[in-house]
DSSP file (Angstrom, degrees, kcal/mol; ACC not computed):
  #  RESIDUE AA STRUCTURE BP1 BP2  ACC     N-H-->O    O-->H-N    N-H-->O    O-->H-N    TCO  KAPPA ALPHA  PHI   PSI    X-CA   Y-CA   Z-CA
    1    1 A Q              0   0    0      0, 0.0     2,-0.4     0, 0.0    26,-0.1   0.000 360.0 360.0 360.0 143.5   19.7   24.6   18.1
    2    2 A V        +     0   0    0     24,-0.1     2,-0.4    22,-0.1    24,-0.2  -0.679 360.0 174.6 -85.1 132.1   20.9   28.2   17.9
    3    3 A Q  E     -A   25   0A   0     22,-2.2    22,-2.0    -2,-0.4     2,-0.5  -0.995  19.0-174.7-139.1 134.2   23.9   28.9   15.8
    4    4 A L  E     -A   24   0A   0     -2,-0.4   102,-0.6   100,-0.3     2,-0.6  -0.990  16.0-170.5-121.8 119.1   25.6   32.1   14.8
    5    5 A V  E     -A   23   0A   0     18,-2.2    18,-2.3    -2,-0.5     2,-0.2  -0.940   4.3-158.1-120.6 114.9   28.4   31.5   12.3
    6    6 A E  E     +A   22   0A   0     -2,-0.6     2,-0.3    16,-0.2    16,-0.2  -0.552  16.1 167.3 -88.6 153.3   30.8   34.2   11.3
    7    7 A S  E     +A   21   0A   0     14,-2.1    14,-2.7    -2,-0.2   101,-0.1  -0.970  42.3  64.8-153.7 164.1   32.9   34.4    8.1
    8    8 A G        +     0   0    0      1,-0.3    11,-0.3    -2,-0.3    14,-0.0   0.341  62.5 132.4 104.8  -5.5   35.0   36.9    6.2
    9    9 A G        +     0   0    0     12,-0.1    -1,-0.3     9,-0.1     2,-0.3  -0.221  23.5 114.4 -72.1 168.8   37.8   37.6    8.6
   10   10 A G  E     -d  110   0B   0     99,-0.8   101,-2.6    98,-0.1     2,-0.5  -0.987  63.0 -44.3 162.7-166.0   41.4   37.5    7.6
   11   11 A L  E     +d  111   0B   0     -2,-0.3     2,-0.3    99,-0.2   101,-0.2  -0.835  53.8 167.6 -99.7 130.8   44.6   39.5    7.1
   12   12 A V  E     -d  112   0B   0     99,-2.7   101,-2.0    -2,-0.5     3,-0.1  -0.986  33.0-113.2-142.2 150.0   44.4   42.9    5.5
   13   13 A Q    >   -     0   0    0     -2,-0.3     3,-2.3    99,-0.2    72,-0.2  -0.462  50.2 -81.8 -78.5 153.8   46.7   45.9    5.0
   14   14 A P  T 3  S+     0   0    0      0, 0.0    72,-0.2     0, 0.0    -1,-0.1  -0.294 120.8  27.9 -53.2 137.6   46.0   49.2    6.7
   15   15 A G  T 3  S+     0   0    0     70,-3.3    69,-0.6     1,-0.3    71,-0.1   0.282 100.4 117.0  89.8  -9.8   43.5   51.2    4.6
   16   16 A G    <   -     0   0    0     -3,-2.3    69,-2.3    69,-0.2     2,-0.3  -0.093  56.6-123.1 -83.0-175.7   42.0   48.0    3.2
   17   17 A S        +     0   0    0     66,-0.2     2,-0.3    67,-0.2    66,-0.2  -0.935  20.9 179.1-132.9 151.8   38.5   46.6    3.6
   18   18 A L  E     - B   0  82A   0     64,-2.1    64,-3.2    -2,-0.3     2,-0.5  -0.978  16.5-147.0-143.3 152.2   36.8   43.4    4.8
   19   19 A R  E     - B   0  81A   0     -2,-0.3     2,-0.3   -11,-0.3    62,-0.2  -0.979  14.5-158.5-122.3 119.8   33.2   42.4    5.0
   20   20 A L  E     - B   0  80A   0     60,-2.6    60,-2.2    -2,-0.5     2,-0.4  -0.714   6.4-162.8 -92.9 145.0   32.1   40.1    7.8
   21   21 A S  E     -AB   7  79A   0    -14,-2.7   -14,-2.1    -2,-0.3     2,-0.4  -0.951   8.3-167.2-126.2 148.7   29.0   38.0    7.6
   22   22 A C  E     -AB   6  78A   0     56,-1.9    56,-2.2    -2,-0.4     2,-0.5  -0.943   7.2-161.6-137.2 114.2   27.1   36.2   10.4
   23   23 A A  E     -AB   5  77A   0    -18,-2.3   -18,-2.2    -2,-0.4     2,-0.3  -0.845  11.6-156.5 -99.7 127.3   24.5   33.6    9.4
   24   24 A A  E     +A    4   0A   0     52,-3.0     2,-0.3    -2,-0.5   -20,-0.2  -0.753  15.6 171.4-105.8 148.1   21.9   32.8   12.1
   25   25 A S  E     +A    3   0A   0    -22,-2.0   -22,-2.2    -2,-0.3     3,-0.1  -0.980  58.4  37.6-146.4 156.2   19.8   29.7   12.6
   26   26 A G  S    S+     0   0    0     -2,-0.3     2,-0.3     1,-0.2   -24,-0.1   0.543  98.1  85.3  82.8   6.9   17.5   28.4   15.3
   27   27 A I  S    S-     0   0    0    -24,-0.1     2,-1.4   -26,-0.1    -1,-0.2  -0.936  88.3-107.4-133.6 158.7   16.1   31.9   16.2
   28   28 A I    >   -     0   0    0     -2,-0.3     3,-2.0     1,-0.2     4,-0.2  -0.751  41.8-161.4 -81.3  95.5   13.3   34.1   15.0
   29   29 A F  G >  S+     0   0    0     -2,-1.4     3,-1.9     1,-0.3    -1,-0.2   0.819  80.4  58.3 -56.4 -41.0   15.8   36.4   13.4
   30   30 A S  G 3  S+     0   0    0      1,-0.3    -1,-0.3    43,-0.1    23,-0.2   0.683  99.0  61.4 -66.2 -16.8   13.5   39.5   13.1
   31   31 A A  G <  S+     0   0    0     -3,-2.0     2,-0.4    21,-0.1    -1,-0.3   0.448  95.2  81.6 -86.4  -0.6   12.9   39.4   16.9
   32   32 A Y  S <  S-     0   0    0     -3,-1.9     2,-0.5    -4,-0.2    67,-0.2  -0.871  71.3-136.9-115.2 137.1   16.6   40.0   17.6
   33   33 A T  E     -E   98   0B   0     65,-2.4    65,-2.8    -2,-0.4     2,-0.3  -0.780  33.4-151.8 -77.6 129.8   18.8   43.0   17.8
   34   34 A M  E     +EF  97  51B   0     17,-2.4    17,-3.0    -2,-0.5     2,-0.3  -0.739  20.2 167.1-106.4 154.2   22.0   41.9   16.1
   35   35 A G  E     -EF  96  50B   0     61,-2.4    61,-2.6    -2,-0.3     2,-0.4  -0.990  31.4-127.5-159.0 166.3   25.5   43.2   16.7
   36   36 A W  E     +EF  95  49B   0     13,-2.9    12,-2.8    -2,-0.3    13,-1.7  -0.980  26.4 178.6-119.7 134.0   29.2   42.9   16.2
   37   37 A Y  E     -EF  94  47B   0     57,-2.6    57,-3.5    -2,-0.4     2,-0.3  -0.895   8.4-158.0-128.0 158.0   31.6   43.0   19.1
   38   38 A R  E     -EF  93  46B   0      8,-2.4     8,-2.8    -2,-0.3     2,-0.4  -0.978   8.3-163.2-140.8 154.9   35.4   42.6   19.2
   39   39 A Q  E     -E   92   0B   0     53,-2.0    53,-2.3    -2,-0.3     6,-0.2  -0.959   7.0-167.3-140.6 119.3   38.1   41.7   21.6
   40   40 A A    >   -     0   0    0     -2,-0.4     3,-2.3     4,-0.4    51,-0.1  -0.686  45.5 -77.0 -98.2 156.6   41.8   42.4   21.2
   41   41 A P  T 3  S+     0   0    0      0, 0.0    -1,-0.1     0, 0.0     3,-0.1  -0.292 119.8  11.7 -54.7 130.9   44.5   40.9   23.4
   42   42 A G  T 3  S+     0   0    0      1,-0.3     2,-0.3    -3,-0.0    -3,-0.0   0.420 112.7  98.4  82.0  -1.1   44.6   42.5   26.8
   43   43 A N  S <  S-     0   0    0     -3,-2.3    -1,-0.3     1,-0.0     2,-0.2  -0.782  74.0-110.5-116.9 160.2   41.3   44.3   26.2
   44   44 A Q        -     0   0    0     -2,-0.3    -4,-0.4     1,-0.1     2,-0.2  -0.484  47.8 -88.8 -78.9 158.0   37.7   43.8   27.2
   45   45 A R        -     0   0    0     -6,-0.2     2,-0.3    -2,-0.2    -6,-0.2  -0.507  52.6-165.6 -67.0 134.0   35.1   42.9   24.7
   46   46 A E  E     -F   38   0B   0     -8,-2.8    -8,-2.4    -2,-0.2     2,-0.3  -0.913  23.5-107.0-126.5 150.8   33.6   46.0   23.2
   47   47 A M  E     +F   37   0B   0     -2,-0.3   -10,-0.2   -10,-0.2     3,-0.1  -0.571  31.8 175.0 -72.8 133.4   30.6   46.8   21.1
   48   48 A V  E     -     0   0B   0    -12,-2.8    12,-2.4     1,-0.4     2,-0.3   0.798  63.9 -21.4-101.7 -51.2   31.4   47.7   17.5
   49   49 A A  E     -FG  36  59B   0    -13,-1.7   -13,-2.9    10,-0.2    -1,-0.4  -0.977  53.9-165.3-160.6 147.2   28.0   48.1   16.0
   50   50 A T  E     -FG  35  58B   0      8,-2.1     8,-1.9    -2,-0.3     2,-0.3  -0.952   3.0-167.1-133.7 157.3   24.4   47.0   16.6
   51   51 A I  E     -FG  34  57B   0    -17,-3.0   -17,-2.4    -2,-0.3     6,-0.2  -0.977   9.0-148.6-147.3 131.2   21.3   47.0   14.4
   52   52 A T    >   -     0   0    0      4,-2.0     3,-1.8    -2,-0.3   -19,-0.1  -0.371  37.2-101.2 -88.4 172.4   17.6   46.5   15.3
   53   53 A N  T 3  S+     0   0    0      1,-0.3    20,-0.1   -23,-0.2    -1,-0.1   0.788 125.5  58.2 -63.9 -26.0   14.9   44.9   13.2
   54   54 A G  T 3  S-     0   0    0      2,-0.1    -1,-0.3     1,-0.0     3,-0.1   0.331 122.1-109.4 -84.9   7.8   13.8   48.5   12.4
   55   55 A D    <   +     0   0    0     -3,-1.8     2,-0.4     1,-0.3    -2,-0.1   0.602  64.1 154.5  76.8  14.8   17.3   49.2   11.0
   56   56 A H        -     0   0    0      1,-0.0    -4,-2.0     2,-0.0     2,-0.4  -0.635  27.1-160.3 -73.3 128.5   18.3   51.5   13.9
   57   57 A Q  E     -G   51   0B   0     -2,-0.4     2,-0.4    -6,-0.2    -6,-0.2  -0.869  16.7-172.3-117.5 144.2   22.1   51.4   14.1
   58   58 A E  E     -G   50   0B   0     -8,-1.9    -8,-2.1    -2,-0.4     2,-0.3  -0.987   9.5-169.7-130.9 144.9   24.6   52.3   16.7
   59   59 A Y  E     -G   49   0B   0     -2,-0.4   -10,-0.2   -10,-0.2     2,-0.2  -0.961  28.6-108.6-133.7 148.4   28.4   52.4   16.4
   60   60 A A    >>  -     0   0    0    -12,-2.4     3,-1.7    -2,-0.3     4,-1.0  -0.501  36.6-119.1 -65.8 145.5   31.4   52.7   18.6
   61   61 A E  T 34 S+     0   0    0      1,-0.3     3,-0.5     2,-0.2    -1,-0.1   0.838 111.2  62.7 -57.3 -33.5   33.0   56.1   18.2
   62   62 A S  T 34 S+     0   0    0      1,-0.2    -1,-0.3     3,-0.0   -14,-0.1   0.673 111.4  35.5 -68.8 -16.7   36.2   54.5   17.0
   63   63 A V  T X> S+     0   0    0     -3,-1.7     3,-2.3   -15,-0.2     4,-2.2   0.475  81.5 127.5-116.2  -4.6   34.5   53.0   13.9
   64   64 A K  T 3< S+     0   0    0     -4,-1.0     4,-0.1    -3,-0.5    -3,-0.0  -0.287  80.7  16.5 -57.8 134.5   32.0   55.7   12.9
   65   65 A G  T 34 S+     0   0    0      2,-0.4    -1,-0.3     1,-0.1     3,-0.1   0.269 125.5  59.4  86.3 -11.7   32.3   56.7    9.3
   66   66 A R  T <4 S+     0   0    0     -3,-2.3    17,-1.8     1,-0.2     2,-0.3   0.709  98.0  51.5-114.8 -35.7   34.4   53.6    8.5
   67   67 A F  E  <  -C   82   0A   0     -4,-2.2    -2,-0.4    15,-0.2     2,-0.4  -0.800  58.6-167.2-109.4 148.4   32.2   50.6    9.4
   68   68 A T  E     -C   81   0A   0     13,-2.2    13,-2.9    -2,-0.3     2,-0.4  -0.989   5.6-157.3-135.4 126.7   28.6   49.9    8.3
   69   69 A I  E     +C   80   0A   0     -2,-0.4     2,-0.3    11,-0.2    11,-0.2  -0.809  20.5 164.8-100.0 143.4   26.3   47.2    9.8
   70   70 A S  E     -C   79   0A   0      9,-1.7     9,-2.8    -2,-0.4     2,-0.3  -0.960  19.3-148.1-149.1 165.0   23.4   45.8    7.9
   71   71 A R  E     -C   78   0A   0     -2,-0.3     2,-0.5     7,-0.2     7,-0.2  -0.991   8.7-158.3-141.1 149.9   21.0   42.9    8.0
   72   72 A D  E  >> -C   77   0A   0      5,-2.9     5,-1.9    -2,-0.3     4,-0.8  -0.919   8.1-171.7-125.5 100.5   19.1   40.7    5.6
   73   73 A N  T  45S+     0   0    0     -2,-0.5     3,-0.2     1,-0.2   -44,-0.1   0.825  84.4  59.0 -67.3 -30.9   16.2   39.2    7.4
   74   74 A A  T  45S+     0   0    0      1,-0.2    -1,-0.2     2,-0.1    -2,-0.0   0.871 116.0  35.0 -64.2 -35.5   15.3   36.9    4.4
   75   75 A K  T  45S-     0   0    0     -3,-0.5    -1,-0.2     2,-0.2    -2,-0.2   0.466 104.5-130.7 -94.2  -3.9   18.8   35.4    4.7
   76   76 A K  T  <5 +     0   0    0     -4,-0.8   -52,-3.0    -3,-0.2     2,-0.4   0.926  64.6 132.6  51.7  48.7   18.9   35.6    8.5
   77   77 A T  E   < -BC  23  72A   0     -5,-1.9    -5,-2.9   -54,-0.2     2,-0.4  -0.982  45.3-159.3-134.6 139.7   22.3   37.3    8.1
   78   78 A V  E     -BC  22  71A   0    -56,-2.2   -56,-1.9    -2,-0.4     2,-0.3  -0.943  16.0-159.5-117.0 143.5   24.0   40.3    9.5
   79   79 A Y  E     -BC  21  70A   0     -9,-2.8    -9,-1.7    -2,-0.4     2,-0.4  -0.835  14.5-158.7-121.8 155.8   27.0   42.0    7.9
   80   80 A L  E     -BC  20  69A   0    -60,-2.2   -60,-2.6    -2,-0.3     2,-0.6  -0.900   9.9-161.1-133.8 107.4   29.8   44.3    8.9
   81   81 A Q  E     -BC  19  68A   0    -13,-2.9   -13,-2.2    -2,-0.4     2,-0.6  -0.791  11.6-166.2 -86.7 121.5   31.4   46.3    6.1
   82   82 A M  E     +BC  18  67A   0    -64,-3.2   -64,-2.1    -2,-0.6     2,-0.3  -0.943  10.9 173.4-117.0 116.4   34.8   47.5    7.4
   83   83 A N        +     0   0    0    -17,-1.8   -66,-0.2    -2,-0.6   -67,-0.2  -0.771  59.2  22.9-117.2 163.3   36.6   50.2    5.4
   84   84 A S  S    S-     0   0    0    -69,-0.6    -1,-0.2    -2,-0.3   -67,-0.2   0.901  84.8-158.8  49.5  49.0   39.8   52.2    6.0
   85   85 A L        -     0   0    0    -69,-2.3   -70,-3.3    -3,-0.2   -69,-0.2  -0.253   8.6-159.5 -65.8 144.6   41.0   49.6    8.4
   86   86 A K    >   -     0   0    0    -72,-0.2     3,-2.3    -3,-0.1     4,-0.3  -0.839  32.0-110.3-119.8 156.1   43.6   50.4   11.0
   87   87 A P  G >  S+     0   0    0      0, 0.0     3,-1.9     0, 0.0    25,-0.4   0.847 117.1  63.6 -54.4 -34.1   46.0   48.3   13.0
   88   88 A E  G 3  S+     0   0    0      1,-0.3   -48,-0.0   -48,-0.0    -3,-0.0   0.572  88.6  69.7 -70.2  -7.3   44.0   49.1   16.1
   89   89 A D  G <  S+     0   0    0     -3,-2.3    -1,-0.3    23,-0.1     2,-0.2   0.551  70.8 120.2 -80.7  -8.5   41.0   47.3   14.5
   90   90 A T    <   +     0   0    0     -3,-1.9     2,-0.3    -4,-0.3    21,-0.2  -0.392  40.9 106.8 -60.9 125.1   42.9   44.0   14.9
   91   91 A A  E    S- H   0 110B   0     19,-1.9    19,-2.6    -2,-0.2     2,-0.6  -0.967  75.7 -79.8-177.8 170.5   40.7   41.7   17.1
   92   92 A V  E     -EH  39 109B   0    -53,-2.3   -53,-2.0    -2,-0.3     2,-0.5  -0.868  47.7-146.6 -87.8 127.1   38.5   38.7   17.2
   93   93 A Y  E     -EH  38 108B   0     15,-3.0    15,-2.0    -2,-0.6     2,-0.4  -0.847  13.1-163.0-102.6 129.1   35.1   39.8   16.0
   94   94 A Y  E     -E   37   0B   0    -57,-3.5   -57,-2.6    -2,-0.5     2,-0.4  -0.901  13.2-136.5-115.8 138.0   32.0   38.2   17.5
   95   95 A C  E     -E   36   0B   0     -2,-0.4    10,-2.2   -59,-0.2     2,-0.4  -0.731  25.0-167.8 -87.6 139.7   28.5   38.1   16.2
   96   96 A N  E     -EI  35 104B   0    -61,-2.6   -61,-2.4    -2,-0.4     2,-0.4  -0.989  15.7-169.1-133.3 138.4   25.8   38.6   18.8
   97   97 A G  E     -EI  34 103B   0      6,-2.2     6,-2.5    -2,-0.4     2,-0.4  -0.997  16.3-172.1-124.2 129.0   22.0   38.2   18.7
   98   98 A R  E     +EI  33 102B   0    -65,-2.8   -65,-2.4    -2,-0.4     4,-0.2  -0.975  26.9 129.5-131.4 129.3   20.0   39.6   21.7
   99   99 A N  S    S-     0   0    0      2,-2.9   -67,-0.1    -2,-0.4     3,-0.0  -0.108  94.5 -34.2-131.7-122.7   16.4   39.4   22.7
  100  100 A L  S    S+     0   0    0     -2,-0.1     2,-0.3     2,-0.0    -2,-0.0   0.716 143.3  28.9 -75.3 -20.4   15.5   38.4   26.2
  101  101 A R  S    S-     0   0    0      2,-0.0    -2,-2.9    -4,-0.0     2,-0.4  -0.862  85.2-128.1-128.7 168.0   18.6   36.2   26.0
  102  102 A A  E     -I   98   0B   0     -2,-0.3     2,-0.3    -4,-0.2    -4,-0.2  -0.905  13.7-163.9-123.0 147.5   21.8   36.6   24.1
  103  103 A F  E     -I   97   0B   0     -6,-2.5    -6,-2.2    -2,-0.4     2,-0.4  -0.958   7.8-157.1-129.0 148.3   23.7   34.3   21.7
  104  104 A W  E     -I   96   0B   0     -2,-0.3  -100,-0.3    -8,-0.2    -8,-0.2  -0.938  10.0-135.4-127.1 145.1   27.2   34.5   20.5
  105  105 A G        -     0   0    0    -10,-2.2  -100,-0.2    -2,-0.4     3,-0.1  -0.303  35.5-104.4 -81.7 178.4   29.1   33.2   17.5
  106  106 A Q        -     0   0    0   -102,-0.6  -101,-0.1     1,-0.1   -12,-0.1   0.665  62.2-116.7 -81.5 -17.4   32.6   31.6   17.8
  107  107 A G        -     0   0    0    -12,-0.0     2,-0.4     1,-0.0   -13,-0.2   0.050  16.3-125.2  98.6 152.5   34.4   34.6   16.5
  108  108 A T  E     - H   0  93B   0    -15,-2.0   -15,-3.0  -101,-0.1     2,-0.3  -1.000  24.5-119.3-136.5 136.1   36.5   35.4   13.4
  109  109 A Q  E     - H   0  92B   0     -2,-0.4   -99,-0.8   -17,-0.2     2,-0.5  -0.565  23.6-171.7 -80.6 130.9   40.0   36.9   13.5
  110  110 A V  E     -dH  10  91B   0    -19,-2.6   -19,-1.9    -2,-0.3     2,-0.5  -0.990   5.3-176.3-118.9 122.1   40.6   40.2   11.8
  111  111 A T  E     -d   11   0B   0   -101,-2.6   -99,-2.7    -2,-0.5     2,-0.6  -0.979   8.9-167.8-122.7 123.4   44.3   41.3   11.5
  112  112 A V  E     +d   12   0B   0     -2,-0.5     2,-0.3   -25,-0.4   -99,-0.2  -0.932  34.7 130.7-112.0 110.1   45.3   44.6   10.1
  113  113 A S              0   0    0   -101,-2.0    -2,-0.1    -2,-0.6   -27,-0.0  -0.995 360.0 360.0-159.0 150.9   49.0   44.7    9.4
  114  114 A S              0   0    0     -2,-0.3  -101,-0.1  -101,-0.2    -1,-0.0   0.408 360.0 360.0 -85.0 360.0   51.6   45.6    6.8
């Protein structure tokens, strides 16, 4: 069975940092482009960052320079390092793995607030 399990979300003050992790099982991890997406109340789900097996990365303009995506194929885990967090980063963050089909994690809440 395919599972993507996120961890690392929580409450953080503006300017703070969090690192999200997503551990995959049930897939040939290296064959998948991995990514992080987020959805805030009243908004559509948006791409935050993606990373291919060849380490090619793409970022939403709103997070460039602040967020970094990485992957560890040996651990079958993808990470999202989030620095200089802003209130507008508040959302549920979802892990995604995409090949010919796509799989989603359950999501983890990130709240940036004073």
